[in-house]
KOLVORO-476476 format. One record per residue: residue number from 1; residue in one letter; x, y, z of N, C-alpha, C in turn. Coordinates in nm, 3 decimals, padded with zeros to 5 digits. Layout:
(pt NUM, A, (X, Y, Z), (X, Y, Z), (X, Y, Z)),
...
This chain:
(pt 1, T, (-05.984, -01.270, 03.032), (-06.043, -01.185, 03.117), (-06.214, -01.230, 03.141)),
(pt 2, I, (-06.266, -01.276, 03.039), (-06.400, -01.379, 03.039), (-06.357, -01.510, 03.123)),
(pt 3, K, (-06.237, -01.602, 03.155), (-06.215, -01.709, 03.227), (-06.190, -01.670, 03.344)),
(pt 4, T, (-06.132, -01.525, 03.375), (-06.079, -01.540, 03.514), (-06.171, -01.428, 03.606)),
(pt 5, S, (-06.307, -01.360, 03.505), (-06.391, -01.328, 03.599), (-06.454, -01.405, 03.713)),
(pt 6, K, (-06.513, -01.362, 03.809), (-06.561, -01.446, 03.899), (-06.699, -01.440, 03.913)),
(pt 7, S, (-06.767, -01.334, 03.837), (-06.917, -01.311, 03.837), (-06.956, -01.362, 03.723)),
(pt 8, L, (-07.099, -01.417, 03.682), (-07.159, -01.424, 03.576), (-07.189, -01.293, 03.481)),
(pt 9, F, (-07.253, -01.183, 03.595), (-07.256, -01.057, 03.504), (-07.129, -01.031, 03.462)),
(pt 10, K, (-06.998, -00.999, 03.510), (-06.887, -00.963, 03.459), (-06.880, -01.077, 03.296)),
(pt 11, K, (-06.863, -01.180, 03.337), (-06.850, -01.250, 03.188), (-06.936, -01.241, 03.135)),
(pt 12, G, (-07.086, -01.192, 03.138), (-07.170, -01.152, 03.063), (-07.155, -01.041, 02.950)),
(pt 13, I, (-07.089, -00.956, 03.038), (-07.080, -00.811, 02.993), (-06.942, -00.817, 02.895)),
(pt 14, W, (-06.812, -00.909, 02.961), (-06.702, -00.939, 02.854), (-06.749, -00.989, 02.749)),
(pt 15, T, (-06.822, -01.087, 02.746), (-06.872, -01.185, 02.613), (-06.924, -01.099, 02.520)),
(pt 16, Y, (-06.998, -01.014, 02.595), (-07.091, -00.906, 02.486), (-07.000, -00.847, 02.428)),
(pt 17, N, (-06.877, -00.749, 02.514), (-06.764, -00.683, 02.409), (-06.687, -00.724, 02.338)),
(pt 18, L, (-06.654, -00.885, 02.360), (-06.604, -00.960, 02.246), (-06.698, -00.985, 02.139)),
(pt 19, A, (-06.792, -00.996, 02.157), (-06.895, -01.030, 02.024), (-06.925, -00.929, 01.937)),
(pt 20, I, (-06.929, -00.802, 01.996), (-06.943, -00.674, 01.901), (-06.807, -00.613, 01.848)),
(pt 21, C, (-06.702, -00.670, 01.877), (-06.551, -00.674, 01.791), (-06.544, -00.756, 01.696)),
(pt 22, Q, (-06.626, -00.848, 01.685), (-06.588, -00.994, 01.581), (-06.633, -00.939, 01.438)),
(pt 23, D, (-06.545, -00.968, 01.363), (-06.552, -00.926, 01.224), (-06.647, -01.061, 01.147)),
(pt 24, D, (-06.646, -01.173, 01.231), (-06.687, -01.288, 01.166), (-06.862, -01.320, 01.191)),
(pt 25, E, (-06.954, -01.288, 01.124), (-07.088, -01.275, 01.151), (-07.102, -01.401, 01.250)),
(pt 26, N, (-07.093, -01.487, 01.218), (-07.108, -01.620, 01.289), (-07.083, -01.624, 01.401)),
(pt 27, K, (-06.925, -01.581, 01.445), (-06.851, -01.567, 01.555), (-06.941, -01.495, 01.661)),
(pt 28, K, (-06.952, -01.387, 01.620), (-07.033, -01.260, 01.675), (-07.163, -01.320, 01.725)),
(pt 29, I, (-07.226, -01.367, 01.657), (-07.369, -01.446, 01.700), (-07.367, -01.533, 01.803)),
(pt 30, E, (-07.243, -01.642, 01.815), (-07.192, -01.717, 01.897), (-07.191, -01.660, 02.030)),
(pt 31, L, (-07.098, -01.584, 01.999), (-07.074, -01.497, 02.137), (-07.177, -01.371, 02.230)),
(pt 32, L, (-07.297, -01.347, 02.153), (-07.412, -01.290, 02.186), (-07.485, -01.376, 02.259)),
(pt 33, K, (-07.497, -01.475, 02.233), (-07.580, -01.597, 02.307), (-07.527, -01.639, 02.400)),
(pt 34, K, (-07.374, -01.644, 02.386), (-07.330, -01.711, 02.520), (-07.351, -01.611, 02.632)),
(pt 35, S, (-07.291, -01.474, 02.569), (-07.339, -01.366, 02.667), (-07.490, -01.354, 02.747)),
(pt 36, T, (-07.589, -01.359, 02.679), (-07.722, -01.370, 02.691), (-07.740, -01.448, 02.786)),
(pt 37, T, (-07.699, -01.613, 02.776), (-07.699, -01.725, 02.853), (-07.628, -01.672, 03.001)),
(pt 38, L, (-07.527, -01.643, 02.984), (-07.448, -01.576, 03.103), (-07.504, -01.483, 03.165)),
(pt 39, L, (-07.590, -01.390, 03.142), (-07.678, -01.261, 03.221), (-07.774, -01.343, 03.290)),
(pt 40, K, (-07.875, -01.464, 03.199), (-08.004, -01.477, 03.233), (-07.927, -01.588, 03.343)),
(pt 41, K, (-07.859, -01.645, 03.358), (-07.796, -01.727, 03.465), (-07.767, -01.655, 03.589)),
(pt 42, F, (-07.709, -01.524, 03.592), (-07.677, -01.439, 03.695), (-07.791, -01.389, 03.736)),
(pt 43, I, (-07.899, -01.362, 03.648), (-08.057, -01.290, 03.693), (-08.091, -01.422, 03.795)),
(pt 44, Q, (-08.120, -01.543, 03.739), (-08.148, -01.659, 03.808), (-08.096, -01.689, 03.956)),
(pt 45, N, (-07.947, -01.651, 03.936), (-07.890, -01.674, 04.103), (-07.919, -01.567, 04.138)),
(pt 46, S, (-07.956, -01.443, 04.123), (-07.943, -01.329, 04.197), (-08.037, -01.338, 04.299)),
(pt 47, N, (-08.000, -01.248, 04.410), (-08.155, -01.277, 04.516), (-08.153, -01.107, 04.541)),
(pt 48, L, (-08.256, -01.032, 04.548), (-08.261, -00.886, 04.588), (-08.252, -00.906, 04.719)),
(pt 49, H, (-08.256, -00.999, 04.807), (-08.248, -00.965, 04.950), (-08.111, -00.986, 05.045)),
(pt 50, T, (-08.034, -01.031, 04.948), (-07.899, -01.058, 05.004), (-07.866, -00.913, 05.021)),
(pt 51, A, (-07.701, -00.889, 05.091), (-07.634, -00.799, 05.129), (-07.565, -00.752, 05.011)),
(pt 52, E, (-07.581, -00.641, 04.978), (-07.527, -00.585, 04.885), (-07.378, -00.553, 04.853)),
(pt 53, P, (-07.289, -00.586, 04.752), (-07.141, -00.586, 04.822), (-07.100, -00.442, 04.823)),
(pt 54, L, (-06.972, -00.400, 04.935), (-06.940, -00.228, 04.957), (-06.890, -00.193, 04.813)),
(pt 55, I, (-06.877, -00.267, 04.697), (-06.837, -00.242, 04.576), (-06.939, -00.119, 04.523)),
(pt 56, F, (-07.093, -00.182, 04.544), (-07.194, -00.138, 04.496), (-07.214, -00.008, 04.550)),
(pt 57, K, (-07.175, 00.061, 04.645), (-07.212, 00.163, 04.726), (-07.132, 00.252, 04.670)),
(pt 58, T, (-07.019, 00.215, 04.617), (-06.914, 00.333, 04.565), (-06.954, 00.378, 04.428)),
(pt 59, Y, (-07.039, 00.305, 04.380), (-07.093, 00.334, 04.247), (-07.245, 00.384, 04.250)),
(pt 60, E, (-07.288, 00.400, 04.367), (-07.417, 00.447, 04.363), (-07.528, 00.301, 04.320)),
(pt 61, L, (-07.482, 00.183, 04.375), (-07.550, 00.069, 04.259), (-07.622, 00.026, 04.386)),
(pt 62, D, (-07.711, -00.085, 04.346), (-07.813, -00.166, 04.420), (-07.815, -00.299, 04.351)),
(pt 63, N, (-07.841, -00.400, 04.415), (-07.907, -00.524, 04.374), (-08.007, -00.481, 04.242)),
(pt 64, K, (-08.090, -00.404, 04.240), (-08.201, -00.397, 04.148), (-08.133, -00.318, 04.053)),
(pt 65, S, (-08.013, -00.237, 04.075), (-07.951, -00.159, 03.940), (-07.889, -00.254, 03.873)),
(pt 66, V, (-07.811, -00.342, 03.909), (-07.730, -00.426, 03.846), (-07.826, -00.563, 03.780)),
(pt 67, L, (-07.919, -00.593, 03.810), (-07.989, -00.667, 03.756), (-08.063, -00.609, 03.626)),
(pt 68, A, (-08.102, -00.455, 03.647), (-08.166, -00.409, 03.555), (-08.066, -00.408, 03.413)),
(pt 69, K, (-07.948, -00.383, 03.484), (-07.800, -00.349, 03.368), (-07.802, -00.463, 03.278)),
(pt 70, A, (-07.859, -00.580, 03.358), (-07.831, -00.763, 03.302), (-07.928, -00.717, 03.210)),
(pt 71, F, (-08.057, -00.692, 03.216), (-08.177, -00.718, 03.124), (-08.151, -00.589, 03.032)),
(pt 72, I, (-08.095, -00.463, 03.054), (-08.101, -00.399, 02.930), (-07.960, -00.461, 02.871)),
(pt 73, R, (-07.878, -00.539, 02.902), (-07.766, -00.585, 02.812), (-07.810, -00.731, 02.735)),
(pt 74, I, (-07.918, -00.780, 02.797), (-07.979, -00.884, 02.703), (-08.057, -00.838, 02.614)),
(pt 75, A, (-08.106, -00.707, 02.656), (-08.178, -00.661, 02.540), (-08.095, -00.620, 02.430)),
(pt 76, T, (-08.016, -00.517, 02.451), (-07.941, -00.522, 02.360), (-07.896, -00.616, 02.236)),
(pt 77, N, (-07.850, -00.730, 02.297), (-07.790, -00.860, 02.244), (-07.896, -00.907, 02.147)),
(pt 78, Y, (-08.052, -00.903, 02.192), (-08.157, -00.953, 02.114), (-08.192, -00.854, 01.990)),
(pt 79, E, (-08.137, -00.733, 02.054), (-08.128, -00.621, 01.919), (-08.041, -00.659, 01.801)),
(pt 80, I, (-07.915, -00.690, 01.872), (-07.829, -00.715, 01.754), (-07.831, -00.854, 01.687)),
(pt 81, L, (-07.923, -00.935, 01.762), (-07.971, -01.063, 01.685), (-08.126, -01.033, 01.608)),
(pt 82, K, (-08.139, -00.909, 01.603), (-08.260, -00.909, 01.553), (-08.366, -01.013, 01.582)),
(pt 83, N, (-08.441, -00.972, 01.733), (-08.521, -01.055, 01.787), (-08.582, -00.932, 01.874)),
(pt 84, Q, (-08.650, -00.851, 01.794), (-08.758, -00.711, 01.865), (-08.855, -00.745, 01.989)),
(pt 85, D, (-08.908, -00.910, 01.951), (-08.988, -00.885, 02.037), (-08.941, -00.893, 02.174)),
(pt 86, I, (-08.826, -00.992, 02.169), (-08.750, -01.040, 02.325), (-08.707, -00.932, 02.353)),
(pt 87, Q, (-08.640, -00.833, 02.266), (-08.571, -00.709, 02.309), (-08.678, -00.630, 02.433)),
(pt 88, L, (-08.798, -00.601, 02.335), (-08.884, -00.552, 02.408), (-08.915, -00.595, 02.577)),
(pt 89, K, (-08.918, -00.718, 02.563), (-08.976, -00.826, 02.643), (-08.865, -00.756, 02.776)),
(pt 90, Y, (-08.719, -00.805, 02.740), (-08.628, -00.742, 02.876), (-08.635, -00.598, 02.890)),
(pt 91, L, (-08.650, -00.490, 02.798), (-08.622, -00.353, 02.799), (-08.755, -00.335, 02.939)),
(pt 92, L, (-08.859, -00.398, 02.907), (-08.976, -00.375, 03.007), (-08.967, -00.405, 03.115)),
(pt 93, K, (-08.886, -00.554, 03.149), (-08.842, -00.605, 03.242), (-08.745, -00.534, 03.362)),
(pt 94, A, (-08.627, -00.447, 03.276), (-08.534, -00.369, 03.341), (-08.601, -00.241, 03.388)),
(pt 95, L, (-08.705, -00.204, 03.312), (-08.781, -00.075, 03.359), (-08.854, -00.106, 03.472)),
(pt 96, K, (-08.925, -00.262, 03.515), (-09.032, -00.296, 03.612), (-08.916, -00.295, 03.740)),
(pt 97, I, (-08.796, -00.326, 03.733), (-08.740, -00.319, 03.837), (-08.633, -00.214, 03.857)),
(pt 98, S, (-08.602, -00.093, 03.780), (-08.502, -00.001, 03.764), (-08.565, 00.126, 03.899)),
(pt 99, N, (-08.505, 00.164, 03.987), (-08.541, 00.276, 04.039), (-08.587, 00.411, 03.995)),
(pt 100, P, (-08.695, 00.447, 04.034), (-08.737, 00.563, 03.967), (-08.655, 00.710, 03.977)),
(pt 101, N, (-08.621, 00.748, 03.869), (-08.537, 00.856, 03.876), (-08.371, 00.861, 03.867)),
(pt 102, S, (-08.350, 00.727, 03.819), (-08.219, 00.689, 03.807), (-08.183, 00.704, 03.697)),
(pt 103, Q, (-08.011, 00.690, 03.679), (-07.964, 00.716, 03.546), (-07.981, 00.577, 03.439)),
(pt 104, I, (-08.008, 00.455, 03.536), (-08.078, 00.363, 03.454), (-08.176, 00.367, 03.431)),
(pt 105, R, (-08.315, 00.445, 03.500), (-08.405, 00.406, 03.430), (-08.400, 00.520, 03.296)),
(pt 106, S, (-08.306, 00.641, 03.290), (-08.272, 00.746, 03.197), (-08.262, 00.654, 03.084)),
(pt 107, L, (-08.158, 00.540, 03.117), (-08.109, 00.477, 03.012), (-08.180, 00.386, 02.937)),
(pt 108, I, (-08.308, 00.337, 03.016), (-08.387, 00.248, 02.958), (-08.483, 00.286, 02.885)),
(pt 109, Y, (-08.569, 00.426, 02.913), (-08.630, 00.518, 02.857), (-08.574, 00.567, 02.712)),
(pt 110, K, (-08.445, 00.555, 02.718), (-08.362, 00.601, 02.579), (-08.385, 00.493, 02.482)),
(pt 111, N, (-08.318, 00.371, 02.553), (-08.360, 00.233, 02.483), (-08.482, 00.224, 02.419)),
(pt 112, L, (-08.602, 00.225, 02.507), (-08.729, 00.243, 02.476), (-08.777, 00.313, 02.345)),
(pt 113, G, (-08.703, 00.430, 02.366), (-08.713, 00.529, 02.232), (-08.669, 00.482, 02.133)),
(pt 114, T, (-08.566, 00.464, 02.114), (-08.480, 00.425, 02.014), (-08.576, 00.281, 01.962)),
(pt 115, F, (-08.603, 00.180, 02.051), (-08.687, 00.113, 02.031), (-08.833, 00.142, 01.896)),
(pt 116, Y, (-08.875, 00.222, 01.983), (-09.004, 00.268, 01.842), (-08.985, 00.370, 01.798)),
(pt 117, F, (-08.852, 00.437, 01.786), (-08.857, 00.512, 01.654), (-08.776, 00.424, 01.550)),
(pt 118, Q, (-08.740, 00.300, 01.605), (-08.706, 00.187, 01.497), (-08.809, 00.112, 01.418)),
(pt 119, L, (-08.895, 00.101, 01.481), (-09.058, 00.096, 01.419), (-09.138, 00.178, 01.385)),
(pt 120, N, (-09.088, 00.295, 01.346), (-09.138, 00.424, 01.296), (-09.289, 00.462, 01.366)),
(pt 121, S, (-09.268, 00.445, 01.484), (-09.362, 00.474, 01.589), (-09.312, 00.612, 01.681)),
(pt 122, F, (-09.354, 00.735, 01.567), (-09.280, 00.821, 01.653), (-09.308, 00.903, 01.755)),
(pt 123, N, (-09.425, 00.875, 01.774), (-09.512, 00.975, 01.857), (-09.475, 00.881, 02.041)),
(pt 124, K, (-09.480, 00.758, 02.007), (-09.435, 00.653, 02.115), (-09.286, 00.696, 02.161)),
(pt 125, A, (-09.204, 00.698, 02.071), (-09.026, 00.718, 02.103), (-09.049, 00.860, 02.128)),
(pt 126, I, (-09.097, 00.955, 02.104), (-09.084, 01.121, 02.163), (-09.146, 01.079, 02.300)),
(pt 127, S, (-09.230, 01.013, 02.350), (-09.279, 01.015, 02.478), (-09.143, 00.910, 02.562)),
(pt 128, F, (-09.098, 00.846, 02.516), (-08.991, 00.786, 02.630), (-08.860, 00.883, 02.597)),
(pt 129, Y, (-08.851, 00.926, 02.461), (-08.708, 01.018, 02.497), (-08.730, 01.127, 02.570)),
(pt 130, K, (-08.853, 01.171, 02.589), (-08.907, 01.265, 02.701), (-08.894, 01.270, 02.826)),
(pt 131, K, (-08.905, 01.120, 02.868), (-08.901, 01.063, 02.988), (-08.751, 01.060, 03.054)),
(pt 132, S, (-08.693, 00.990, 02.912), (-08.513, 00.988, 02.985), (-08.467, 01.123, 02.996)),
(pt 133, Y, (-08.490, 01.264, 02.954), (-08.444, 01.355, 02.931), (-08.487, 01.445, 03.054)),
(pt 134, I, (-08.604, 01.399, 03.134), (-08.640, 01.466, 03.221), (-08.551, 01.415, 03.363)),
(pt 135, I, (-08.533, 01.301, 03.343), (-08.394, 01.219, 03.456), (-08.278, 01.292, 03.409)),
(pt 136, S, (-08.249, 01.262, 03.273), (-08.096, 01.300, 03.282), (-08.079, 01.387, 03.130)),
(pt 137, P, (-08.098, 01.537, 03.143), (-08.104, 01.559, 02.982), (-07.959, 01.589, 02.945)),
(pt 138, N, (-07.960, 01.601, 02.816), (-07.880, 01.565, 02.750), (-07.884, 01.593, 02.610)),
(pt 139, S, (-07.802, 01.670, 02.494), (-07.784, 01.690, 02.381), (-07.800, 01.582, 02.274)),
(pt 140, K, (-07.815, 01.445, 02.326), (-07.846, 01.321, 02.213), (-07.977, 01.311, 02.219)),
(pt 141, I, (-08.018, 01.308, 02.334), (-08.166, 01.288, 02.332), (-08.254, 01.407, 02.291)),
(pt 142, S, (-08.206, 01.530, 02.305), (-08.287, 01.661, 02.260), (-08.290, 01.616, 02.097)),
(pt 143, F, (-08.166, 01.571, 02.039), (-08.139, 01.554, 01.893), (-08.252, 01.428, 01.836)),
(pt 144, A, (-08.243, 01.327, 01.955), (-08.388, 01.233, 01.901), (-08.477, 01.282, 01.907)),
(pt 145, I, (-08.543, 01.364, 01.978), (-08.649, 01.407, 02.012), (-08.694, 01.472, 01.872)),
(pt 146, A, (-08.620, 01.582, 01.847), (-08.635, 01.654, 01.718), (-08.634, 01.607, 01.598)),
(pt 147, V, (-08.530, 01.475, 01.564), (-08.573, 01.418, 01.447), (-08.685, 01.344, 01.448)),
(pt 148, C, (-08.727, 01.327, 01.564), (-08.892, 01.235, 01.554), (-08.986, 01.332, 01.552)),
(pt 149, Y, (-08.989, 01.439, 01.600), (-09.099, 01.552, 01.553), (-09.030, 01.589, 01.362)),
(pt 150, L, (-08.914, 01.584, 01.333), (-08.916, 01.596, 01.186), (-08.953, 01.530, 01.094)),
(pt 151, K, (-08.962, 01.352, 01.135), (-09.024, 01.257, 01.106), (-09.155, 01.256, 01.086)),
(pt 152, L, (-09.247, 01.321, 01.176), (-09.390, 01.359, 01.213), (-09.402, 01.467, 01.121)),
(pt 153, K, (-09.300, 01.544, 01.120), (-09.322, 01.702, 01.001), (-09.417, 01.794, 01.091)),
(pt 154, D, (-09.354, 01.796, 01.202), (-09.458, 01.847, 01.286), (-09.346, 01.985, 01.341)),
């Protein structure tokens, strides 16, 4: 599937999917790096001003949304590779170009909440989780917020 995919975006996503299924840690790291490279090439070759494919409209996407998804996936790759500085950089890039009040922005806020939770910065985590919840309420976000308050003993 990776070799037959026509888009660098799809190749990057499929390579990530293959990476997370690996038992061999070295192979997993190799595939995550390959996924990151493919997605970065996709971002470099993307033009926000070109006409959007009709399939985008079917899924209520646009060029910026797809780029934001690529940034999110790269951030996830760096999370798995344990490089928090670059992970945060890509999450913030995704946030910058995502559309306000979109499901993608909600996902970015959730990921930022999780990022800060893992750093034991619970107040920041709560702030991002709440922003995610406002856009897209769900029980997992409510639970994450509750856990943060428990950690703060509030």
